[in-house]
Backbone atoms as SQL, in Angstrom:
CREATE TABLE atoms (id INTEGER PRIMARY KEY, chain TEXT, resi INTEGER, resn TEXT, atom TEXT, x REAL, y REAL, z REAL);
INSERT INTO atoms VALUES
  (1, 'A', 1, 'MET', 'N', 27.750, -84.800, 152.611),
  (2, 'A', 1, 'MET', 'CA', 27.527, -85.273, 151.280),
  (3, 'A', 1, 'MET', 'C', 26.028, -85.076, 150.871),
  (4, 'A', 2, 'LYS', 'N', 25.741, -84.760, 149.650),
  (5, 'A', 2, 'LYS', 'CA', 24.408, -84.673, 149.127),
  (6, 'A', 2, 'LYS', 'C', 23.875, -85.954, 148.735),
  (7, 'A', 3, 'PHE', 'N', 22.530, -86.150, 148.866),
  (8, 'A', 3, 'PHE', 'CA', 21.912, -87.400, 148.368),
  (9, 'A', 3, 'PHE', 'C', 22.261, -87.686, 146.864),
  (10, 'A', 4, 'LEU', 'N', 22.171, -86.517, 146.165),
  (11, 'A', 4, 'LEU', 'CA', 22.466, -86.569, 144.764),
  (12, 'A', 4, 'LEU', 'C', 23.826, -87.266, 144.398),
  (13, 'A', 5, 'GLN', 'N', 24.800, -87.127, 145.282),
  (14, 'A', 5, 'GLN', 'CA', 26.185, -87.634, 145.046),
  (15, 'A', 5, 'GLN', 'C', 26.340, -89.153, 145.308),
  (16, 'A', 6, 'LEU', 'N', 25.338, -89.738, 146.092),
  (17, 'A', 6, 'LEU', 'CA', 25.445, -91.105, 146.344),
  (18, 'A', 6, 'LEU', 'C', 25.242, -91.970, 145.080),
  (19, 'A', 7, 'GLY', 'N', 25.822, -93.199, 144.998),
  (20, 'A', 7, 'GLY', 'CA', 25.776, -94.125, 143.915),
  (21, 'A', 7, 'GLY', 'C', 24.529, -94.933, 144.338),
  (22, 'A', 8, 'LEU', 'N', 23.737, -95.561, 143.268),
  (23, 'A', 8, 'LEU', 'CA', 22.750, -96.468, 143.569),
  (24, 'A', 8, 'LEU', 'C', 23.350, -97.637, 144.268),
  (25, 'A', 9, 'GLY', 'N', 22.526, -98.128, 145.330),
  (26, 'A', 9, 'GLY', 'CA', 22.926, -99.186, 146.071),
  (27, 'A', 9, 'GLY', 'C', 23.856, -98.831, 147.305),
  (28, 'A', 10, 'GLU', 'N', 24.086, -97.566, 147.442),
  (29, 'A', 10, 'GLU', 'CA', 25.027, -97.143, 148.500),
  (30, 'A', 10, 'GLU', 'C', 24.152, -96.784, 149.786),
  (31, 'A', 11, 'ARG', 'N', 24.656, -97.317, 150.949),
  (32, 'A', 11, 'ARG', 'CA', 24.068, -97.150, 152.190),
  (33, 'A', 11, 'ARG', 'C', 24.381, -95.843, 152.806),
  (34, 'A', 12, 'PHE', 'N', 23.461, -95.172, 153.597),
  (35, 'A', 12, 'PHE', 'CA', 23.737, -93.915, 154.206),
  (36, 'A', 12, 'PHE', 'C', 22.804, -93.713, 155.367),
  (37, 'A', 13, 'GLU', 'N', 23.156, -92.757, 156.184),
  (38, 'A', 13, 'GLU', 'CA', 22.243, -92.358, 157.289),
  (39, 'A', 13, 'GLU', 'C', 21.726, -91.042, 156.995),
  (40, 'A', 14, 'TYR', 'N', 20.368, -90.966, 157.387),
  (41, 'A', 14, 'TYR', 'CA', 19.604, -89.776, 157.050),
  (42, 'A', 14, 'TYR', 'C', 18.510, -89.501, 158.061),
  (43, 'A', 15, 'GLU', 'N', 18.567, -88.521, 158.856),
  (44, 'A', 15, 'GLU', 'CA', 17.464, -88.181, 159.967),
  (45, 'A', 15, 'GLU', 'C', 17.397, -89.327, 160.971),
  (46, 'A', 16, 'GLY', 'N', 18.643, -89.940, 161.364),
  (47, 'A', 16, 'GLY', 'CA', 18.558, -90.998, 162.271),
  (48, 'A', 16, 'GLY', 'C', 18.302, -92.444, 161.819),
  (49, 'A', 17, 'ALA', 'N', 18.033, -92.624, 160.636),
  (50, 'A', 17, 'ALA', 'CA', 17.791, -94.017, 160.114),
  (51, 'A', 17, 'ALA', 'C', 18.795, -94.279, 158.981),
  (52, 'A', 18, 'VAL', 'N', 18.992, -95.562, 158.869),
  (53, 'A', 18, 'VAL', 'CA', 19.863, -96.139, 157.700),
  (54, 'A', 18, 'VAL', 'C', 19.076, -96.540, 156.529),
  (55, 'A', 19, 'TYR', 'N', 19.495, -96.004, 155.414),
  (56, 'A', 19, 'TYR', 'CA', 18.838, -96.276, 154.046),
  (57, 'A', 19, 'TYR', 'C', 19.808, -96.791, 153.067),
  (58, 'A', 20, 'THR', 'N', 19.213, -97.310, 151.971),
  (59, 'A', 20, 'THR', 'CA', 20.009, -97.722, 150.829),
  (60, 'A', 20, 'THR', 'C', 19.311, -96.968, 149.539),
  (61, 'A', 21, 'LYS', 'N', 20.243, -96.231, 148.839),
  (62, 'A', 21, 'LYS', 'CA', 19.697, -95.455, 147.679),
  (63, 'A', 21, 'LYS', 'C', 19.237, -96.503, 146.548),
  (64, 'A', 22, 'SER', 'N', 17.867, -96.285, 146.236),
  (65, 'A', 22, 'SER', 'CA', 17.295, -97.242, 145.296),
  (66, 'A', 22, 'SER', 'C', 16.925, -96.743, 143.976),
  (67, 'A', 23, 'SER', 'N', 16.924, -95.336, 143.895),
  (68, 'A', 23, 'SER', 'CA', 16.788, -94.653, 142.645),
  (69, 'A', 23, 'SER', 'C', 17.250, -93.223, 142.757),
  (70, 'A', 24, 'PRO', 'N', 17.252, -92.402, 141.776),
  (71, 'A', 24, 'PRO', 'CA', 17.763, -90.974, 141.941),
  (72, 'A', 24, 'PRO', 'C', 17.047, -90.201, 142.985),
  (73, 'A', 25, 'MET', 'N', 15.789, -90.515, 143.377),
  (74, 'A', 25, 'MET', 'CA', 15.140, -89.798, 144.498),
  (75, 'A', 25, 'MET', 'C', 14.610, -90.745, 145.544),
  (76, 'A', 26, 'LEU', 'N', 14.729, -91.976, 145.490),
  (77, 'A', 26, 'LEU', 'CA', 14.127, -92.896, 146.465),
  (78, 'A', 26, 'LEU', 'C', 15.187, -93.580, 147.188),
  (79, 'A', 27, 'ALA', 'N', 14.815, -93.909, 148.439),
  (80, 'A', 27, 'ALA', 'CA', 15.800, -94.771, 149.286),
  (81, 'A', 27, 'ALA', 'C', 14.861, -95.803, 150.095),
  (82, 'A', 28, 'THR', 'N', 15.504, -96.917, 150.247),
  (83, 'A', 28, 'THR', 'CA', 14.783, -97.990, 151.083),
  (84, 'A', 28, 'THR', 'C', 15.535, -98.038, 152.454),
  (85, 'A', 29, 'ARG', 'N', 14.566, -98.027, 153.453),
  (86, 'A', 29, 'ARG', 'CA', 14.921, -97.974, 154.838),
  (87, 'A', 29, 'ARG', 'C', 15.365, -99.458, 155.282),
  (88, 'A', 30, 'ASP', 'N', 16.553, -99.537, 155.863),
  (89, 'A', 30, 'ASP', 'CA', 17.016, -100.846, 156.442),
  (90, 'A', 30, 'ASP', 'C', 16.115, -101.236, 157.424),
  (91, 'A', 31, 'GLY', 'N', 15.869, -102.539, 157.585),
  (92, 'A', 31, 'GLY', 'CA', 14.957, -103.078, 158.635),
  (93, 'A', 31, 'GLY', 'C', 13.663, -103.333, 158.062),
  (94, 'A', 32, 'ASP', 'N', 12.854, -102.463, 157.786),
  (95, 'A', 32, 'ASP', 'CA', 11.491, -102.742, 157.366),
  (96, 'A', 32, 'ASP', 'C', 11.314, -102.555, 155.952),
  (97, 'A', 33, 'GLY', 'N', 12.277, -102.083, 155.064),
  (98, 'A', 33, 'GLY', 'CA', 12.162, -101.990, 153.723),
  (99, 'A', 33, 'GLY', 'C', 11.269, -100.845, 153.139),
  (100, 'A', 34, 'GLY', 'N', 10.854, -100.041, 154.016),
  (101, 'A', 34, 'GLY', 'CA', 9.911, -98.892, 153.571),
  (102, 'A', 34, 'GLY', 'C', 10.699, -97.937, 152.650),
  (103, 'A', 35, 'SER', 'N', 9.965, -97.355, 151.658),
  (104, 'A', 35, 'SER', 'CA', 10.575, -96.361, 150.623),
  (105, 'A', 35, 'SER', 'C', 10.303, -95.062, 151.119),
  (106, 'A', 36, 'ARG', 'N', 11.293, -94.201, 150.792),
  (107, 'A', 36, 'ARG', 'CA', 11.121, -92.752, 151.070),
  (108, 'A', 36, 'ARG', 'C', 11.673, -91.892, 150.035),
  (109, 'A', 37, 'ALA', 'N', 10.982, -90.820, 149.664),
  (110, 'A', 37, 'ALA', 'CA', 11.623, -89.925, 148.731),
  (111, 'A', 37, 'ALA', 'C', 12.527, -89.060, 149.495),
  (112, 'A', 38, 'ILE', 'N', 13.524, -88.704, 148.937),
  (113, 'A', 38, 'ILE', 'CA', 14.551, -87.773, 149.556),
  (114, 'A', 38, 'ILE', 'C', 15.034, -86.742, 148.533),
  (115, 'A', 39, 'ALA', 'N', 15.084, -85.542, 148.892),
  (116, 'A', 39, 'ALA', 'CA', 15.558, -84.393, 148.073),
  (117, 'A', 39, 'ALA', 'C', 16.986, -84.699, 147.649),
  (118, 'A', 40, 'ARG', 'N', 17.273, -84.364, 146.421),
  (119, 'A', 40, 'ARG', 'CA', 18.648, -84.553, 145.955),
  (120, 'A', 40, 'ARG', 'C', 19.621, -83.720, 146.671),
  (121, 'A', 41, 'SER', 'N', 19.179, -82.602, 147.290),
  (122, 'A', 41, 'SER', 'CA', 20.015, -81.640, 148.015),
  (123, 'A', 41, 'SER', 'C', 20.150, -81.922, 149.462),
  (124, 'A', 42, 'ALA', 'N', 19.480, -83.146, 149.846),
  (125, 'A', 42, 'ALA', 'CA', 19.530, -83.502, 151.283),
  (126, 'A', 42, 'ALA', 'C', 20.915, -83.920, 151.719),
  (127, 'A', 43, 'ASP', 'N', 21.334, -83.368, 152.878),
  (128, 'A', 43, 'ASP', 'CA', 22.646, -83.786, 153.413),
  (129, 'A', 43, 'ASP', 'C', 22.442, -85.172, 154.039),
  (130, 'A', 44, 'VAL', 'N', 23.306, -86.073, 153.666),
  (131, 'A', 44, 'VAL', 'CA', 23.245, -87.553, 154.210),
  (132, 'A', 44, 'VAL', 'C', 24.752, -87.963, 154.515),
  (133, 'A', 45, 'LEU', 'N', 24.794, -88.886, 155.423),
  (134, 'A', 45, 'LEU', 'CA', 26.091, -89.430, 155.826),
  (135, 'A', 45, 'LEU', 'C', 26.278, -90.902, 155.303),
  (136, 'A', 46, 'PRO', 'N', 27.308, -90.991, 154.260),
  (137, 'A', 46, 'PRO', 'CA', 27.455, -92.297, 153.600),
  (138, 'A', 46, 'PRO', 'C', 28.043, -93.318, 154.571),
  (139, 'A', 47, 'LEU', 'N', 27.665, -94.428, 154.567),
  (140, 'A', 47, 'LEU', 'CA', 28.190, -95.589, 155.400),
  (141, 'A', 47, 'LEU', 'C', 28.977, -96.590, 154.529),
  (142, 'A', 48, 'GLY', 'N', 30.253, -96.470, 154.562),
  (143, 'A', 48, 'GLY', 'CA', 31.015, -97.298, 153.663),
  (144, 'A', 48, 'GLY', 'C', 31.133, -96.701, 152.250),
  (145, 'A', 49, 'ARG', 'N', 32.096, -97.220, 151.498),
  (146, 'A', 49, 'ARG', 'CA', 32.268, -96.521, 150.142),
  (147, 'A', 49, 'ARG', 'C', 32.472, -97.641, 149.134),
  (148, 'A', 50, 'ASP', 'N', 31.666, -98.756, 149.229),
  (149, 'A', 50, 'ASP', 'CA', 32.000, -99.836, 148.279),
  (150, 'A', 50, 'ASP', 'C', 31.440, -99.591, 146.939),
  (151, 'A', 51, 'VAL', 'N', 30.411, -98.748, 146.801),
  (152, 'A', 51, 'VAL', 'CA', 29.759, -98.193, 145.547),
  (153, 'A', 51, 'VAL', 'C', 30.298, -96.862, 145.148),
  (154, 'A', 52, 'PRO', 'N', 30.781, -96.676, 143.956),
  (155, 'A', 52, 'PRO', 'CA', 31.307, -95.400, 143.558),
  (156, 'A', 52, 'PRO', 'C', 30.199, -94.414, 143.539),
  (157, 'A', 53, 'THR', 'N', 30.619, -93.041, 143.953),
  (158, 'A', 53, 'THR', 'CA', 29.662, -92.008, 143.989),
  (159, 'A', 53, 'THR', 'C', 29.396, -91.475, 142.593),
  (160, 'A', 54, 'THR', 'N', 28.260, -90.862, 142.379),
  (161, 'A', 54, 'THR', 'CA', 28.052, -90.183, 141.172),
  (162, 'A', 54, 'THR', 'C', 28.486, -88.836, 141.119),
  (163, 'A', 55, 'PRO', 'N', 29.384, -88.432, 140.210),
  (164, 'A', 55, 'PRO', 'CA', 29.851, -87.070, 140.268),
  (165, 'A', 55, 'PRO', 'C', 28.847, -86.024, 140.234),
  (166, 'A', 56, 'ALA', 'N', 28.926, -84.912, 140.950),
  (167, 'A', 56, 'ALA', 'CA', 27.959, -83.825, 140.821),
  (168, 'A', 56, 'ALA', 'C', 28.188, -83.105, 139.470),
  (169, 'A', 57, 'ARG', 'N', 27.095, -82.644, 138.828),
  (170, 'A', 57, 'ARG', 'CA', 27.069, -81.951, 137.636),
  (171, 'A', 57, 'ARG', 'C', 27.573, -80.437, 137.968),
  (172, 'A', 58, 'SER', 'N', 28.283, -79.843, 136.987),
  (173, 'A', 58, 'SER', 'CA', 28.659, -78.510, 137.192),
  (174, 'A', 58, 'SER', 'C', 27.548, -77.594, 136.745),
  (175, 'A', 59, 'GLY', 'N', 27.527, -76.458, 137.371),
  (176, 'A', 59, 'GLY', 'CA', 26.485, -75.447, 137.024),
  (177, 'A', 59, 'GLY', 'C', 26.483, -75.037, 135.542),
  (178, 'A', 60, 'SER', 'N', 27.782, -74.898, 134.997),
  (179, 'A', 60, 'SER', 'CA', 27.846, -74.464, 133.547),
  (180, 'A', 60, 'SER', 'C', 27.385, -75.494, 132.636),
  (181, 'A', 61, 'ASP', 'N', 27.500, -76.866, 133.001),
  (182, 'A', 61, 'ASP', 'CA', 26.949, -77.870, 132.110),
  (183, 'A', 61, 'ASP', 'C', 25.331, -77.797, 132.148),
  (184, 'A', 62, 'LEU', 'N', 24.945, -77.607, 133.430),
  (185, 'A', 62, 'LEU', 'CA', 23.323, -77.416, 133.482),
  (186, 'A', 62, 'LEU', 'C', 22.835, -76.196, 132.794),
  (187, 'A', 63, 'GLN', 'N', 23.528, -75.101, 132.846),
  (188, 'A', 63, 'GLN', 'CA', 23.184, -73.863, 132.102),
  (189, 'A', 63, 'GLN', 'C', 23.108, -74.101, 130.656),
  (190, 'A', 64, 'ARG', 'N', 24.142, -74.749, 130.043),
  (191, 'A', 64, 'ARG', 'CA', 24.271, -75.094, 128.639),
  (192, 'A', 64, 'ARG', 'C', 23.066, -76.037, 128.201),
  (193, 'A', 65, 'PHE', 'N', 22.818, -77.033, 129.105),
  (194, 'A', 65, 'PHE', 'CA', 21.690, -77.888, 128.798),
  (195, 'A', 65, 'PHE', 'C', 20.349, -77.161, 128.747),
  (196, 'A', 66, 'HIS', 'N', 20.166, -76.395, 129.787),
  (197, 'A', 66, 'HIS', 'CA', 18.914, -75.543, 129.923),
  (198, 'A', 66, 'HIS', 'C', 18.755, -74.566, 128.608),
  (199, 'A', 67, 'ALA', 'N', 19.747, -74.004, 128.118),
  (200, 'A', 67, 'ALA', 'CA', 19.714, -73.182, 127.002),
  (201, 'A', 67, 'ALA', 'C', 19.407, -73.917, 125.750),
  (202, 'A', 68, 'GLN', 'N', 19.983, -75.124, 125.548),
  (203, 'A', 68, 'GLN', 'CA', 19.789, -75.906, 124.489),
  (204, 'A', 68, 'GLN', 'C', 18.350, -76.509, 124.381),
  (205, 'A', 69, 'VAL', 'N', 17.898, -76.907, 125.600),
  (206, 'A', 69, 'VAL', 'CA', 16.398, -77.377, 125.591),
  (207, 'A', 69, 'VAL', 'C', 15.437, -76.166, 125.234),
  (208, 'A', 70, 'ARG', 'N', 15.645, -75.125, 125.721),
  (209, 'A', 70, 'ARG', 'CA', 14.834, -73.946, 125.531),
  (210, 'A', 70, 'ARG', 'C', 14.862, -73.649, 123.963),
  (211, 'A', 71, 'ASP', 'N', 16.013, -73.670, 123.373),
  (212, 'A', 71, 'ASP', 'CA', 16.211, -73.359, 121.854),
  (213, 'A', 71, 'ASP', 'C', 15.375, -74.408, 121.112),
  (214, 'A', 72, 'LEU', 'N', 15.445, -75.690, 121.496),
  (215, 'A', 72, 'LEU', 'CA', 14.774, -76.803, 120.829),
  (216, 'A', 72, 'LEU', 'C', 13.335, -76.533, 120.904),
  (217, 'A', 73, 'VAL', 'N', 12.747, -76.338, 122.105),
  (218, 'A', 73, 'VAL', 'CA', 11.372, -76.143, 122.325),
  (219, 'A', 73, 'VAL', 'C', 10.860, -74.859, 121.495),
  (220, 'A', 74, 'ALA', 'N', 11.679, -73.770, 121.638),
  (221, 'A', 74, 'ALA', 'CA', 11.205, -72.630, 120.854),
  (222, 'A', 74, 'ALA', 'C', 11.117, -72.809, 119.392),
  (223, 'A', 75, 'ALA', 'N', 11.910, -73.746, 118.819),
  (224, 'A', 75, 'ALA', 'CA', 11.881, -73.985, 117.397),
  (225, 'A', 75, 'ALA', 'C', 10.860, -74.998, 116.998),
  (226, 'A', 76, 'LEU', 'N', 10.106, -75.581, 117.872),
  (227, 'A', 76, 'LEU', 'CA', 9.121, -76.525, 117.566),
  (228, 'A', 76, 'LEU', 'C', 7.874, -75.806, 117.018),
  (229, 'A', 77, 'PRO', 'N', 7.324, -76.348, 115.994),
  (230, 'A', 77, 'PRO', 'CA', 6.137, -75.627, 115.290),
  (231, 'A', 77, 'PRO', 'C', 4.908, -75.818, 116.044),
  (232, 'A', 78, 'PHE', 'N', 4.785, -75.340, 117.308),
  (233, 'A', 78, 'PHE', 'CA', 3.494, -75.462, 118.108),
  (234, 'A', 78, 'PHE', 'C', 2.417, -74.674, 117.328),
  (235, 'A', 79, 'VAL', 'N', 1.213, -75.163, 117.244),
  (236, 'A', 79, 'VAL', 'CA', 0.066, -74.439, 116.623),
  (237, 'A', 79, 'VAL', 'C', -0.195, -73.277, 117.552),
  (238, 'A', 80, 'ASP', 'N', -0.270, -73.549, 118.743),
  (239, 'A', 80, 'ASP', 'CA', -0.617, -72.471, 119.748),
  (240, 'A', 80, 'ASP', 'C', 0.561, -72.003, 120.558),
  (241, 'A', 81, 'PRO', 'N', 0.946, -70.749, 120.258),
  (242, 'A', 81, 'PRO', 'CA', 2.004, -70.183, 121.020),
  (243, 'A', 81, 'PRO', 'C', 1.921, -70.129, 122.472),
  (244, 'A', 82, 'ALA', 'N', 0.712, -70.180, 123.004),
  (245, 'A', 82, 'ALA', 'CA', 0.522, -70.161, 124.434),
  (246, 'A', 82, 'ALA', 'C', 1.044, -71.536, 125.062),
  (247, 'A', 83, 'VAL', 'N', 0.748, -72.651, 124.299),
  (248, 'A', 83, 'VAL', 'CA', 1.321, -73.892, 124.710),
  (249, 'A', 83, 'VAL', 'C', 2.805, -73.847, 124.765),
  (250, 'A', 84, 'ARG', 'N', 3.428, -73.414, 123.704),
  (251, 'A', 84, 'ARG', 'CA', 4.942, -73.188, 123.800),
  (252, 'A', 84, 'ARG', 'C', 5.503, -72.402, 124.988),
  (253, 'A', 85, 'ASP', 'N', 4.711, -71.327, 125.325),
  (254, 'A', 85, 'ASP', 'CA', 5.223, -70.530, 126.416),
  (255, 'A', 85, 'ASP', 'C', 4.913, -71.243, 127.744),
  (256, 'A', 86, 'GLN', 'N', 3.864, -72.031, 127.821),
  (257, 'A', 86, 'GLN', 'CA', 3.694, -72.805, 129.160),
  (258, 'A', 86, 'GLN', 'C', 4.825, -73.869, 129.318),
  (259, 'A', 87, 'VAL', 'N', 5.304, -74.533, 128.124),
  (260, 'A', 87, 'VAL', 'CA', 6.296, -75.496, 128.160),
  (261, 'A', 87, 'VAL', 'C', 7.592, -74.816, 128.542),
  (262, 'A', 88, 'LEU', 'N', 7.884, -73.642, 127.990),
  (263, 'A', 88, 'LEU', 'CA', 9.167, -72.898, 128.328),
  (264, 'A', 88, 'LEU', 'C', 9.099, -72.564, 129.698),
  (265, 'A', 89, 'THR', 'N', 7.947, -72.164, 130.374),
  (266, 'A', 89, 'THR', 'CA', 7.796, -71.713, 131.716),
  (267, 'A', 89, 'THR', 'C', 8.124, -72.918, 132.629),
  (268, 'A', 90, 'GLN', 'N', 7.635, -74.097, 132.212),
  (269, 'A', 90, 'GLN', 'CA', 7.820, -75.284, 133.060),
  (270, 'A', 90, 'GLN', 'C', 9.295, -75.710, 133.001),
  (271, 'A', 91, 'ILE', 'N', 9.975, -75.572, 131.802),
  (272, 'A', 91, 'ILE', 'CA', 11.337, -75.875, 131.734),
  (273, 'A', 91, 'ILE', 'C', 12.145, -74.968, 132.707),
  (274, 'A', 92, 'ASP', 'N', 11.874, -73.679, 132.693),
  (275, 'A', 92, 'ASP', 'CA', 12.528, -72.762, 133.513),
  (276, 'A', 92, 'ASP', 'C', 12.483, -73.106, 135.042),
  (277, 'A', 93, 'ARG', 'N', 11.093, -73.486, 135.348),
  (278, 'A', 93, 'ARG', 'CA', 10.846, -73.774, 136.725),
  (279, 'A', 93, 'ARG', 'C', 11.719, -75.014, 137.201),
  (280, 'A', 94, 'LEU', 'N', 11.701, -76.018, 136.368),
  (281, 'A', 94, 'LEU', 'CA', 12.472, -77.275, 136.614),
  (282, 'A', 94, 'LEU', 'C', 14.020, -76.934, 136.704),
  (283, 'A', 95, 'TYR', 'N', 14.433, -76.108, 135.811),
  (284, 'A', 95, 'TYR', 'CA', 15.890, -75.733, 135.741),
  (285, 'A', 95, 'TYR', 'C', 16.206, -75.065, 137.157),
  (286, 'A', 96, 'ARG', 'N', 15.343, -74.144, 137.574),
  (287, 'A', 96, 'ARG', 'CA', 15.631, -73.487, 138.863),
  (288, 'A', 96, 'ARG', 'C', 15.662, -74.512, 140.039),
  (289, 'A', 97, 'GLU', 'N', 14.829, -75.371, 140.029),
  (290, 'A', 97, 'GLU', 'CA', 14.839, -76.471, 141.021),
  (291, 'A', 97, 'GLU', 'C', 16.148, -77.230, 140.945),
  (292, 'A', 98, 'ILE', 'N', 16.551, -77.733, 139.937),
  (293, 'A', 98, 'ILE', 'CA', 17.715, -78.602, 139.729),
  (294, 'A', 98, 'ILE', 'C', 18.892, -77.670, 140.055),
  (295, 'A', 99, 'ALA', 'N', 18.887, -76.400, 139.643),
  (296, 'A', 99, 'ALA', 'CA', 20.135, -75.467, 139.817),
  (297, 'A', 99, 'ALA', 'C', 20.360, -75.354, 141.306),
  (298, 'A', 100, 'ASP', 'N', 19.235, -75.348, 142.034),
  (299, 'A', 100, 'ASP', 'CA', 19.371, -75.202, 143.600),
  (300, 'A', 100, 'ASP', 'C', 20.118, -76.298, 144.264),
  (301, 'A', 101, 'ASP', 'N', 20.047, -77.465, 143.565),
  (302, 'A', 101, 'ASP', 'CA', 20.731, -78.722, 144.099),
  (303, 'A', 101, 'ASP', 'C', 22.126, -78.929, 143.654),
  (304, 'A', 102, 'VAL', 'N', 22.586, -78.092, 142.634),
  (305, 'A', 102, 'VAL', 'CA', 23.918, -78.249, 142.153),
  (306, 'A', 102, 'VAL', 'C', 24.897, -77.472, 142.933);
């Protein structure tokens, strides 16, 4: 199972340690309470299923969202077209990162 699919508060094992998912990208280690960032695409082993899992997003939903965000940004009246292009480039980069996790 992917870290992305765990529900908040769900316990899991990752790289030999037991954690509890505390945010979409953070987990708290059992025992010492240390926090750790974990990639959404990381393979984890859930421990118990008392917290419902978050369903994974479909690739087509993500593609549609990406296209709509690009259209909205492109329609903004930026004074400097270079700024608009930088924002669109950043949106595309983030989309590729997220799409790799879906």
